[in-house]
N, C-alpha and C positions, 0 to 999 in steps of 0.2 A: 504493500500500500504506500510505503514511503516513495518508492520509485514512480508509482502511478501519480502521486501528488507532484513529484518533481517534473514529470512530463507534461502535465495538464496545461500549463500556461502557454506552451509553444507548439502544441501538437493539434492536428485536426482529427487524428485517429490514434488510438493506442492499442497495441496488440499484446496479449499476455497469455500465460498458460495456467492451468490448474494442475494439481498433483495427478499426473497420468496423462499419456497421449500427447505430450508436446516435446519438442526437441531440446528442451533445457530442464531435464528431470532433476538436475542437481541444483537448480535455482531455488530461491525461496518463493515457490509458487503459491498461488491462492488455493485454499481448500474449496471444495465444491460448495460448501455452505456459505462461503464469502462471495461467490460469483455474483449474486444479485446486487449486493451492496457495491461491489466494484463497478458493475455496469451502471448502476444508478448514479454513482459519483461522477463517472464520465459524462453521462447524459445531463446531469445537473450543471455541468460546466461546458455544455455544448460541444462535447467531444465524442466521437464514435468509439465503440468498444468492439474489438475483434478477438475471438478466442482461437488460440493455436491448438489444433488437433492433428498435427501433420507427421506423426510417426507411422512406421509399418504396424499393421494390426493383424493379430492372429485370431483363429476361430473362437477360441475360448474367451476372447475379449470383446466380441461383437455386442453382447448385451450391455456391457459396461459402457462401450463407446456410444451406443444409442441413448443410454440413460444420461450421459454427460451432454450430448448434443440436444436432447430434449430439455434438460435443465437449462442449457444456454438459451434455447428458444423461448422458454417461459420466463427467463430472466431478462428478455428483451434485448439480447445481444444483437449487434448489427450484422455480423457475419462470422463465419468460421474459416480458418485457414486449413485446407485439407491437402492430403497427398494420396492416401490410399483410396482406391475406388469404392471400398466399402463406406468410407466416410462421405464420399461424394453422393453415393446412393442414399444414405441415411439423411443427409442434408436435403436432397431432392424430395424425399418422402415427407420431410417436415416443412418443406417450402422455406428452408433457412438459407439465406444468401451465403454463397461460399466463394472463397478466393483460392486459386490454385497455388500451392506452395512452390517455392524455388526447388524443392526436392524433386519435383516432376521434371525438372531440367528442360523446360520449354525454351527452345533456341531457334525455332523457325516458324514461319507463318502457318504452315499446315497444322502443326501441333497446337498452336495458339487457337486456330479456328476450330479444331476438334473440341477443345475445352470450352470455347465460346458457345458452340452448339449444345453442349451439355448444360449450359446455363451459368457458367462462371461469371461473376461480376468483375473480378480483377484477376489478372494473371501476373504472378510474381516471376519475372523471367529468370532464366539461368544466369548465374553470375558470370558465366563464360561468354556472354553476348557483348559484342562491341556496340558503340553508339550507332554506327552505320547499320548494323543488323537490327537494332531496336527500331530505328526509323522505318525500315522495311516491314517489320512485323506490325508496327502500329498502323501503317497505311492499309494493311490487309485485314483489319478488324472492323467490325461494324458497331458492336455494342459493348464488348468487354474492354475494360481499361487496363492499362499497363502500369505495373509497379516495379521499381528497381531499387536496389540498395545504393546508398550514397556514403555510408560510414559504418565502420565496425570491423570485427574480426573476420578474417578470410580463412577458408578451409582449403587445404591442398588438393583434396579429392573433388571430383566433378559435382558441383552444386552441393557439396557436403555429403554425398552418398558414399560413405567410407566404411570399410570393414577392418581397417588396421587395428583399431582399439579392440574390437571383438576377437580378432585373430590372436593378438598378443596376449590378451587376458584369458583366452580360451572359453569365453562365455558370451552368449547373446545379451546377457544382462549389462554388458559393458559396450554395447553396440552404439555407434553414433546414430544409426538409423532408428534407435529406440530411445534416443535422448540422453544417453549416459556415456558419452565419449570421454576417455581418459587423456586425450590429446597426446598420444605418443609422437605425433608429428612435430611437436615442440621440442623434443629431446635432441641430444647429440647422437649422431649415428656414424658408424663406419660400415662401408659396403665392400664385400669381397665376392669375386666370382669363384667358380669351381676350381680354378687353377691357382687360387689364393692371390690373384691380382686385386689390388685395392682400387676402387673407383675414386678418382681424384676430383675433388670439388673445392671451391673457395669457401671455406668456413665449415663449421661442424653441424649446423642446424639447417640442412639443405631443404627441409620440408616446412620450415617455420615461416609462414607468410607474414609479411607486414600487414598492418590494418588498412582497410580501404578508407580513403579520404578524398572526397570530390568537391570540397568547398571552393577550390579555385575554378571549378568547371560547372557551377550551377547554371550559368546561361546556356551552355551547350546541352546540358541535361534537359532543361525545360524545352529548348528548341527542337530536341529530338522527339518530342511528343509524349514524354513520360508523364503519366497522370498523377502518380504518387511516389514520393521519395521515402525510402524505408531506412531507418537507423537500427542497426543491430546492437542490442544493449541489455538483454534480459539477465546477464550474469554480472552486470556492473552496479556500482553503488549509486544511490539516488543523486549524489552531487554530479557524477559523470553524466547521468541522464539529463539533469538540469542544464549543465554547461553545453553539451553537444546539441541538444534540441534547440537551445536558445541561439546558438551560433548559426545553425542552418536556417532557423526562422529568419534571422537577420539577413542572411545571404539571399533567401528567396524574396523577401520584401524589397531588398535593395535592387534586385533584378527588375521587379515590377514598377518601382518608382524611378528607374533609370539612374540609380546612384551606385550600382555595382562597379567596383574598380579593383585592379590588382593590388593596390595599396591596402584596401579594406580586407581583401582575401588574405594578404600576408599577415595582417593583425589577427584575423580569425584563426588562421592555422597556428599562430603563436599561442593562442589560448587553448586550442585543441591539443597541442603538445604538452600542456600542463597536466591534463587529466590522463587516465590510463591509456597507453598506446604502445605498440611494438614497432614504432616507426610507420611511415605511410607509403601507400602505393595507390595508383589509379586502376589497379586490377586489369581487367581485359578490355576496358572501354576504348582504349586507343591503340593497344598493341598486345601481343602475347607476353605475359609476364616472364621475366628472366631471373637469373640469380640475384640481380639488384633489387628485385621486389621481395626478397626474403630477408629476414633478420637472422643473420648467422650467429651473432654473439649472445643474445639474451632471449630466453623463451617467454619472458613476461614483460612487465612494465618498464618502459624506458624513462618515464617522467621522474623528476626529482621532487615533485610536489606531493604532499600527503595531507589527508585530513588529520589534524592533530587535536586531540581532546584537551580542552583547557579548563572546563568547569562543569559542575553538575547543578541543575536547577533543584533547589530544595523546597521552595514555596512559590505559588503563583496566585496573584489577586486579579481576577477577571475584570473587576471594576476599574482599577487604576492601571491595569496591564503591566504592573511591576512584578518582576520575578526576582526572588531572593536566590542568589547563587553562591556556591562555594568554589572560588577560583583557586586552583592548585597548580597552575602551569603558566608561568609568564605573567603578562599584564594585559589589560584591556584599555582602550582609549576611544574617544569619540571618533566616529567615521570608520572604525574598524569593521570590516565585513565579517560577520559570524554566520555559521550554519547551526541551526537548532535541529537536532535529530534524536529520535527515540532509540532505545535499545530494542532487544527482541520482543519486549512486552508492550511497546508503544509504536504507533504509526505516524508520529509527528515528523514532519519535515518542512522546513522553510529556511530562507536566508534573509538577512537584513543587515543594515549598517547600524551600529550603536549610536544613539544620539542623546541618551539620558543615563548617567551613572550616578548613583547615590552611595556614598561611603560615610557611615555613621550619620545617616540622614541629611548629609550635606552634598550638594551637587559638586562633582569634580569632572575635569576633562580627561583624567587618566588615573588609573589605579597604581599602587606600588607593585613591585614584583612579588609573585607568590611562588610557592613550591609545595610539594606534597607534605614536607615537614612544617611549612608555615603557610597554610591556606588562608585566604581572605574571604570574609563574608561581606557582600555588598549587594546592591540592587541595580537592575537595569530594566529599561522599558522594552517590551517585546511587541512586535507587530501582529503576532497571532498567539492564541492560547498555547500553553505548555503544561506538561504533566510532571509534577514534582517527583524527583528521585529517578524516574525512568527516562527523562529527557536530559540531554547533555548539550554542551556548547563546544563547537569545533571551529578552528580556523584552517584555511587551506593555504599551505605555505611550503616553500622550499628552504625555510630558515635553517633547519637542522642540517641541510646539505651545504648551504652557502657559508655559514658562519661556523667554522670548525672549533671556535673557542667555546662553543656550546657542547653539552655532553648528553649522551644517551644514558638513561637510568635503568639499571637491571632490576626486574621484579624480584629475582631470587635473593640477591645480596643487598639491594637498596643502597649500593655504593657506586660512586662514579667509576666508570670503566672507559676504556678506549672507545672511540666512536664506532657504533655498530648499528647501521640502519635496520629497522624492522618494520613490519606492517602496522604495528601499533606501539603505543607507549613512547612517543617522541616527546621530549621535554624541552621547553623553551627558556627556562630560568637560567640565569647566569651561574657559573660555577663559583664556589666560595674560595 
């Protein structure tokens, strides 16, 4: 729900999965019982809701699939993303609008027309299509609309139809086509033939694709006739969803008000590099990807920016909008942008700039430094409601990378150690 809230301000449509039958089984998916409220939240904000049900389906799962799609229909879902023909048939039976998944690998006009005749509202084209091919496919359709990816993770296999994970793990339970990919393509590999000759390649992660990024090419994408742009991000944190959707919304609006420029695109990509990324590629849109479109050095995030927890909300007064906080990491000051986000028990997510700080009931422009050993109690004004104890305050910063005079604090020893970046527990306070 936090990611849903993050996507709402900048999106026309949001797609998400529930636990079962979607390509991101390892994500924090919605329970079926939460589906109606998620759809209502989208509709209350004038955003369409699409349910992803695009994995391979077996005989013993057909009743469950039908139940899920029926539940989606009665929850007033706008459409379902489907791959398996069983899912298509059930959607047809229910008169539920459906979108053809990129898993179907639609890469030519005849295939697109086939799904159009079946009644598909949208066809999400294969990632392997070039812009020239997309233009041709679009011209040969009458009613179905075209959707294409503009940003996010890329798979080395054809449109994500990969069995490497299942083969290596020896189980269909770890199949990418069942939504449980272990991403072995991101690992380092050495390749030998039967005569023990090693395959020579530049780098050690030759299957580790960079992330798709088309922010520089939004005009060409629009002019190719693509009806909907899709951002891949169901395994990303809410702040990532917020930033990426915001930037692409700006790029699209800039095209339509004739203010799109290379300078703006360069600023946008600078911001995109701050959130999770493996480096960027334009995929297949202009040419066949080569070794330069792969990230040989790192399997994961190249950004030096992180969400850093600085405080916990201890009380909240809805009348005054004042939140009492326990600040334990660095300092806060007016105009500092903060992210207020809940833990596993809360769906709170919003960001704002601080404009009111009360310390000992007096207004101040800045707080003193705090640390886990010397936390500060103070109040700030929030733009939205917050839940005490389960909601926390974060800053998004590269401070712990830039300023090496700052230290990482180990949970185990609670003593200062040499600098060691980690996914959590970065501290901003100065060393004593």
